[in-house]
N, C-alpha and C positions, 0 to 999 in steps of 0.2 A: 644461583638460580638464573635461568635464561630469560631474558626479556622478550616481549613480543615484538615482532617486526611488522612492517607495513603489509607484507604478504599474508601474515596471519589474519590481520584485520580484514583485508580484501577477500580472503578465502571465506571467512565467516559471513561477510556481506553477500558474497556470491551464493553461498549455501542457503542463506535466508531468502534471498531473491528467488532462487530456483524453487524453494519450497512454496513460496507465494505464487509463482508462475504456474507450478503444477496444480495448485489448488484452483486457480482461475480457469485453467484449461479442463480440469477433470470434473469439478463439482457443478451441480445444476442449481443449488439453492443460492439465491441472491445474497442472503446474509453472509454465508460462508465465502462466497466470491468476493464480497465487499471487504471482509476481514483479510482475505488473501491480498487484495489490492493494497490495503493498509500495511501489510507485512512487507510488500515490495517497496513501498515508500520508506519504511523504516530501514530497509537494507540500503537504499540509496543514501539516506541520512548518515548511516554508519560509515559508508564509504567516504562521504564528504568530510566527516569529522576526522576520519583516519588520515586522509590526505592533508587536511589542515594541520593536524598534530605533527605529522612527520615532516611537513615542509616548514614548520615553525611560524606559520601565519594564522590569522583568524578568518581568512576568506571563506573557507569551507564551513566554519561554525556560523558565520553570519548568513551564509546561503541556506543553512538548515532552518533558520527562522522563517525564511520565505517559503520553504517546503512545508513547514508546520502550518503556515497561514493558508496555503493551498489545500492542505489536508483538512483543515477546519472547514473551509468552504465546501470541500468534497463531502464531508460528513453531513452538512446541512442539506445539500442538494440530493445526495444519494439516499439518505434515510427518508427524505420526503417522497422520493420516487418509489421506494420500497413500500412505504405506508400506503401510498396511493394505489399501488398494484395490489396490495393485500386487501384493501377495502373494495376494490373492484372485482377481484377474482376469488378471494378467500385463500390464496396460496402465494408463495413467493418464489416460484420456479422461474428460471430464466426462459423457459419455453413459452411463458405467458406474457412476455413483454409486449408483444404486438397487440394485446388486448387494450393497452392504454391508448392506442391510436384510434380505436373504434369508438364511436360516440353514437 
């Protein structure tokens, strides 16, 4: 049986990242856009862990913990903005983001 190489892992990370990027560019719903951003973060974490594993160091794996911390902060701020937008407009479309600035 053939083992996976670094190129296999990076190809998978690139495909997942491109799927997330496509979702961010195409979709208008903020919740779906937000999930696609999280998908892009997951792809970068996969690439970091792959580099770490194939280099024989733990540098990439340690860096993933910092990315997870940033993602947790992003969840708190992002969901708060989405809830505020929904309370104000009744919808979560990205075309209504400018209504948060109006008071």
